[in-house]
C-alpha positions as CSV (number, residue, x, y, z in Angstrom):
1,X,0.0,0.0,0.0
2,X,1.1,3.6,-0.6
3,X,-0.1,6.8,0.9
4,X,-1.3,9.5,-1.4
5,X,-0.3,9.0,-5.1
6,X,0.7,12.7,-5.5
7,X,-0.3,12.6,-9.2
8,X,-3.9,11.9,-8.2
9,X,-4.8,13.0,-4.6
10,X,-4.0,16.1,-2.6
11,X,-1.2,15.9,0.0
12,X,-2.2,15.1,3.6
13,X,-2.1,18.8,4.6
14,X,-4.9,19.6,2.2
15,X,-6.9,16.3,2.5
16,X,-10.1,16.7,4.5
17,X,-10.5,12.9,5.1
18,X,-14.0,13.0,3.6
19,X,-13.7,9.5,2.1
20,X,-15.1,10.5,-1.3
21,X,-12.1,8.9,-3.1
22,X,-12.5,5.6,-1.2
23,X,-16.3,5.5,-1.7
24,X,-16.1,6.3,-5.4
25,X,-13.1,4.1,-6.4
26,X,-14.3,1.7,-9.1
27,X,-11.7,-0.9,-8.1
28,X,-12.0,-0.5,-4.3
29,X,-8.3,0.3,-4.3
30,X,-8.5,3.1,-1.7
31,X,-9.0,2.3,2.0
32,X,-9.5,4.9,4.8
33,X,-7.0,4.0,7.5
34,X,-6.3,5.9,10.8
35,X,-3.0,7.8,11.3
36,X,-1.2,8.0,14.6
37,X,-3.8,10.5,15.9
38,X,-6.7,8.4,14.8
39,X,-7.8,10.5,11.9
40,X,-8.9,8.5,8.7
41,X,-6.9,9.2,5.5
42,X,-6.9,7.4,2.2
43,X,-4.3,4.7,1.5
44,X,-4.0,3.3,-2.0
45,X,-3.4,-0.4,-2.7
46,X,-1.7,-2.1,-5.5
47,X,-5.2,-2.6,-7.1
48,X,-5.0,1.1,-8.3
49,X,-5.2,1.4,-12.1
50,X,-4.5,5.1,-12.2
51,X,-7.9,5.9,-13.7
52,X,-8.1,9.3,-12.1
53,X,-11.7,8.9,-10.8
54,X,-10.6,9.7,-7.3
55,X,-9.1,13.0,-8.3
56,X,-12.3,13.8,-10.3
57,X,-14.5,13.5,-7.2
58,X,-12.1,14.9,-4.7
59,X,-13.7,18.1,-3.2
60,X,-10.3,19.7,-2.8
61,X,-9.0,19.1,-6.3
62,X,-12.3,19.4,-8.1
63,X,-13.9,22.7,-7.0
64,X,-17.4,23.2,-8.3
65,X,-19.7,26.2,-8.5
66,X,-22.3,26.2,-5.7
67,X,-25.8,25.2,-6.7
68,X,-28.8,27.3,-5.9
69,X,-30.7,26.1,-2.9
70,X,-34.1,24.4,-3.6
71,X,-37.3,25.6,-2.0
72,X,-37.5,24.6,1.7
73,X,-40.8,24.4,3.6
74,X,-41.4,24.8,7.3
75,X,-43.4,22.1,9.1
76,X,-44.3,20.8,12.6
77,X,-45.8,17.7,14.1
78,X,-49.5,18.0,14.8
79,X,-49.1,15.9,18.0
80,X,-48.6,18.3,20.9
81,X,-46.9,15.6,23.0
82,X,-44.3,15.1,20.3
83,X,-43.7,18.8,19.8
84,X,-43.0,19.3,23.6
85,X,-40.2,16.7,23.4
86,X,-38.7,17.9,20.2
87,X,-36.1,20.5,19.3
88,X,-37.8,21.0,15.9
89,X,-41.4,20.7,16.4
90,X,-41.2,16.9,16.0
91,X,-40.2,17.1,12.3
92,X,-37.5,14.5,12.3
93,X,-39.6,11.6,13.6
94,X,-42.3,12.4,11.0
95,X,-39.8,12.5,8.1
96,X,-37.8,9.4,9.2
97,X,-40.9,7.4,10.0
98,X,-42.5,8.4,6.7
99,X,-39.4,7.2,4.8
100,X,-39.5,3.9,6.6
101,X,-43.3,3.5,6.1
102,X,-42.7,4.0,2.4
103,X,-40.2,1.2,2.4
104,X,-37.2,3.5,2.4
105,X,-34.0,3.6,4.4
106,X,-32.6,6.2,6.7
107,X,-28.8,6.6,6.9
108,X,-27.0,8.3,9.7
109,X,-24.1,8.2,12.2
110,X,-24.2,5.8,15.2
111,X,-21.9,4.6,17.9
112,X,-20.9,1.0,17.8
113,X,-20.0,-1.1,20.8
114,X,-16.5,0.2,20.9
115,X,-17.7,3.9,20.7
116,X,-16.6,4.3,17.2
117,X,-18.8,6.5,15.0
118,X,-20.0,4.6,11.9
119,X,-22.6,5.2,9.3
120,X,-25.4,2.7,9.4
121,X,-28.7,2.0,7.5
122,X,-31.9,2.0,9.5
123,X,-34.9,0.1,8.2
124,X,-36.9,-0.2,11.4
125,X,-38.4,2.5,13.6
126,X,-37.0,0.8,16.7
127,X,-33.5,1.6,15.4
128,X,-34.0,5.3,14.9
129,X,-32.7,6.3,18.4
130,X,-29.3,5.0,17.3
131,X,-29.0,8.0,15.0
132,X,-29.7,10.5,17.8
133,X,-27.1,12.3,19.9
134,X,-24.4,14.6,18.7
135,X,-21.3,13.0,17.2
136,X,-19.0,15.8,16.1
137,X,-16.1,13.5,15.1
138,X,-14.9,12.0,11.8
139,X,-17.1,9.0,11.1
140,X,-16.3,5.7,9.3
141,X,-18.5,5.7,6.2
142,X,-17.7,2.1,5.4
143,X,-19.7,1.0,2.4
144,X,-22.6,3.3,3.1
145,X,-22.5,5.1,-0.2
146,X,-22.4,1.9,-2.2
147,X,-25.4,0.7,-0.2
148,X,-27.2,4.0,-0.8
149,X,-26.6,3.7,-4.5
150,X,-27.9,0.2,-4.4
151,X,-31.1,1.3,-2.6
152,X,-31.6,4.2,-5.0
153,X,-31.1,1.9,-8.0
154,X,-34.0,-0.1,-6.5
155,X,-36.1,3.0,-6.4
156,X,-36.1,3.2,-2.6
157,X,-36.0,6.7,-1.0
158,X,-33.2,7.6,1.4
159,X,-33.2,10.3,4.0
160,X,-29.8,11.4,5.4
161,X,-29.8,12.6,9.0
162,X,-26.8,14.0,11.0
163,X,-26.5,15.7,14.3
164,X,-23.2,17.2,13.2
165,X,-23.8,20.9,12.8
166,X,-20.2,21.8,11.8
167,X,-21.2,21.8,8.1
168,X,-24.2,23.4,6.3
169,X,-26.8,21.1,4.8
170,X,-25.8,22.2,1.3
171,X,-22.2,21.1,2.0
172,X,-23.6,17.6,2.6
173,X,-25.6,17.9,-0.7
174,X,-22.4,18.8,-2.6
175,X,-20.4,16.1,-0.9
176,X,-22.9,13.3,-1.6
177,X,-23.3,14.5,-5.2
178,X,-19.5,14.3,-5.7
179,X,-19.7,10.7,-4.5
180,X,-22.2,9.9,-7.2
181,X,-25.3,10.0,-5.1
182,X,-27.7,12.6,-6.5
183,X,-29.5,14.3,-3.6
184,X,-31.3,17.6,-2.9
185,X,-31.6,19.8,0.1
186,X,-34.8,18.0,1.0
187,X,-33.0,14.8,1.5
188,X,-30.8,16.2,4.2
189,X,-31.8,16.8,7.8
190,X,-29.4,18.1,10.5
191,X,-29.6,18.9,14.2
192,X,-29.4,22.5,13.1
193,X,-32.6,22.1,11.1
194,X,-34.3,20.6,14.1
195,X,-33.3,23.4,16.5
196,X,-34.4,26.1,13.9
197,X,-37.8,24.5,13.6
198,X,-38.2,24.4,17.4
199,X,-37.5,28.1,17.7
200,X,-39.7,29.1,14.9
201,X,-42.7,27.0,16.1
202,X,-42.4,27.3,19.9
203,X,-40.6,30.6,20.2
204,X,-41.5,32.5,17.1
205,X,-39.8,35.9,16.7
206,X,-37.8,35.6,19.9
207,X,-34.2,36.8,19.7
208,X,-31.4,34.3,20.5
209,X,-27.9,34.5,21.8
210,X,-26.4,31.2,20.4
211,X,-23.4,29.4,21.7
212,X,-22.6,27.2,18.6
213,X,-20.2,26.7,15.8
214,X,-20.3,29.1,12.7
215,X,-22.2,26.7,10.5
216,X,-25.0,26.5,13.0
217,X,-25.1,30.3,13.4
218,X,-25.3,30.6,9.6
219,X,-28.2,28.1,9.4
220,X,-30.0,30.2,12.1
221,X,-29.5,33.3,10.1
222,X,-30.7,31.8,6.8
223,X,-33.8,30.5,8.6
224,X,-34.6,34.0,9.9
225,X,-33.9,33.3,13.5
226,X,-32.9,36.7,15.0
227,X,-29.5,36.3,16.5
228,X,-28.2,39.1,18.7
229,X,-25.2,39.9,21.0
230,X,-27.2,42.3,23.0
231,X,-29.9,41.4,25.5
232,X,-31.7,38.3,23.9
233,X,-35.0,36.6,24.7
234,X,-33.2,33.2,24.8
235,X,-29.7,31.9,25.4
236,X,-29.4,28.6,23.4
237,X,-26.5,26.4,24.2
238,X,-25.3,23.6,22.0
239,X,-22.0,21.8,21.4
240,X,-19.5,24.6,20.7
241,X,-15.8,24.1,20.0
242,X,-15.5,27.9,19.2
243,X,-16.7,29.0,22.6
244,X,-14.6,31.8,24.2
245,X,-14.6,33.2,27.7
246,X,-16.0,36.5,26.5
247,X,-19.1,34.8,25.0
248,X,-19.5,32.5,28.0
249,X,-19.5,35.6,30.3
250,X,-22.0,37.4,28.0
251,X,-24.4,34.5,28.1
252,X,-24.3,34.4,31.9
253,X,-25.0,38.1,32.0
254,X,-28.0,37.8,29.7
255,X,-29.4,35.0,31.8
256,X,-29.1,37.0,35.0
257,X,-31.1,39.7,33.2
258,X,-34.0,37.4,32.5
259,X,-33.2,35.5,29.2
260,X,-34.6,32.0,28.9
261,X,-32.0,29.2,29.2
262,X,-32.3,26.4,26.6
263,X,-30.0,23.4,26.0
264,X,-30.1,21.0,23.1
265,X,-29.2,18.0,25.3
266,X,-27.7,17.3,28.7
267,X,-24.8,15.1,27.7
268,X,-21.6,16.1,29.6
269,X,-19.0,14.5,27.4
270,X,-18.8,13.8,23.7
271,X,-16.8,10.7,22.5
272,X,-13.9,11.3,20.1
273,X,-11.3,9.1,18.4
274,X,-8.9,10.0,21.3
275,X,-10.6,11.0,24.5
276,X,-14.0,12.4,25.5
277,X,-14.4,16.1,25.2
278,X,-16.8,18.6,26.9
279,X,-20.3,18.5,25.4
280,X,-23.3,20.7,25.7
281,X,-24.0,19.6,29.3
282,X,-20.5,20.6,30.4
283,X,-20.9,24.1,29.0
284,X,-24.3,24.4,30.7
285,X,-22.8,23.3,34.0
286,X,-20.3,26.1,33.9
287,X,-23.1,28.6,33.2
288,X,-25.2,27.1,36.0
289,X,-22.3,27.3,38.4
290,X,-22.0,31.0,37.7
291,X,-25.6,32.0,37.5
292,X,-27.4,29.5,39.6
293,X,-29.8,28.9,36.7
294,X,-30.4,25.5,35.0
295,X,-31.5,25.1,31.4
296,X,-34.5,23.4,30.0
297,X,-32.8,20.4,28.4
298,X,-34.5,18.5,25.7
299,X,-34.1,14.8,25.1
300,X,-33.2,12.0,27.6
301,X,-33.9,11.8,30.5
302,X,-36.9,14.2,30.3
303,X,-40.3,12.6,31.0
304,X,-41.5,14.1,27.7
305,X,-39.2,11.6,26.0
306,X,-41.1,8.6,27.4
307,X,-44.4,10.2,26.4
308,X,-43.1,10.6,22.9
309,X,-41.9,6.9,22.7
310,X,-45.3,5.8,24.0
311,X,-47.0,7.9,21.2
312,X,-44.8,6.5,18.5
313,X,-44.8,2.9,19.5
314,X,-48.3,2.6,20.8
315,X,-47.0,0.7,23.8
316,X,-47.4,1.6,27.5
317,X,-44.3,2.8,29.2
318,X,-44.1,-0.4,31.3
319,X,-43.4,-2.3,28.1
320,X,-40.7,0.1,26.9
321,X,-37.0,-0.4,27.7
322,X,-34.3,2.3,27.3
323,X,-31.0,0.8,26.6
324,X,-27.7,2.8,26.7
325,X,-24.3,3.3,28.2
326,X,-25.0,6.4,30.2
327,X,-26.6,6.3,33.6
328,X,-27.8,9.9,33.8
329,X,-29.5,10.0,30.4
330,X,-30.2,6.6,28.9
331,X,-31.0,4.5,32.0
332,X,-32.5,7.4,34.0
333,X,-35.0,8.0,31.2
334,X,-36.4,4.6,31.9
335,X,-36.1,4.1,35.6
336,X,-37.2,7.6,36.6
337,X,-40.3,7.7,34.3
338,X,-42.0,4.4,34.9
339,X,-40.3,2.5,32.0
340,X,-37.4,0.1,32.0
341,X,-33.7,1.3,32.1
342,X,-31.0,-1.1,31.0
343,X,-27.3,-0.3,31.2
344,X,-24.6,-1.6,28.9
345,X,-21.0,-1.3,30.1
346,X,-19.5,-0.2,26.7
347,X,-19.3,3.5,27.3
348,X,-18.4,6.1,29.9
349,X,-20.1,4.3,32.9
350,X,-17.5,2.5,35.1
351,X,-18.3,-0.1,37.8
352,X,-17.5,2.6,40.4
353,X,-20.0,5.0,38.9
354,X,-22.6,2.3,38.9
355,X,-22.0,1.4,42.6
356,X,-22.3,5.1,43.6
357,X,-25.4,5.8,41.5
358,X,-28.4,7.2,43.3
359,X,-30.7,4.8,41.3
360,X,-30.3,1.3,40.1
361,X,-30.7,0.1,36.5
362,X,-33.3,-2.7,35.9
363,X,-30.6,-4.7,34.3
364,X,-26.9,-4.4,33.5
365,X,-25.1,-6.1,30.5
366,X,-21.4,-6.0,29.5
367,X,-22.5,-5.2,25.9
368,X,-25.4,-5.0,23.5
369,X,-24.3,-8.4,22.1
370,X,-24.8,-10.0,25.6
371,X,-28.5,-9.0,25.4
372,X,-29.1,-10.9,22.2
373,X,-30.1,-14.3,23.7
374,X,-32.9,-12.5,25.7
375,X,-34.4,-10.7,22.7
């Protein structure tokens, strides 16, 4: 194997690690392998025939004119219970479930048992929660794009969903198109879209001080969400690697003056290829320590989440199990709301954390695979 045939691909300093070359190689001669820091880069095998297709689809080497955005329509879920537990008026469950009901497939990023972020295909509504939760790290696309093309060739509709707000939806459109998968803006749904819909349906016209990455800020502006750096109606906190002390200080000041405090999710840490890094919940904890105020956090373990699952599944909460690797979100969502909470020891929870927990899971397994005989 050889790294980077310079006559075809950009050098490592310019490579974005997007995987387009590996996904589009007609001979399967390019593999995405981790470097010493865990980032995936293309490695070319001896099967390479120097056809040049990788260079043609490379977003670095083959710059294209931006395409005009198609029309986008605002929508919300008519079920009030669903809207109360959603960051976008319950739009994603409707879209994803519609695609599945029509015999389609939903692709997205999910954590495997070793906490690696991989793209998977979801064909069953019960699997949709695997696509939830922010994963702002480089993911392993595997053979997802070949599978997508296979489904499209069969005439099956595919919806792409990502919680990664570091890129705009149109960037995903361009990236997928370069890989030979013709998609439109309507085929892409991000966590940024979800948050924008929530604000427009539940807090219409309210001004927002946003702690988020530039791509998320841009999506807010394009959707007409009034962002401000003076006294806002709401302070919205999400995962933010661009956070500065000055902006943190300003958010605390606004909250003391009466702004509403909203968090996208309560997760403290976000898994990465190396070590966990502070997530939305950690940023909110710093704000809470300074102001004494706590945010309204959406998602697990809020009781509205169980009500939503009941509405979607048609099952009573006593027959619903929440399975996950985090005590304070996954397991608590079940045990504290009349459902079942099952812990798998493949994530951040240690035996010491389990023994010191203020509540007890209904069951504990070493991994998801260990549960298989009981299902």
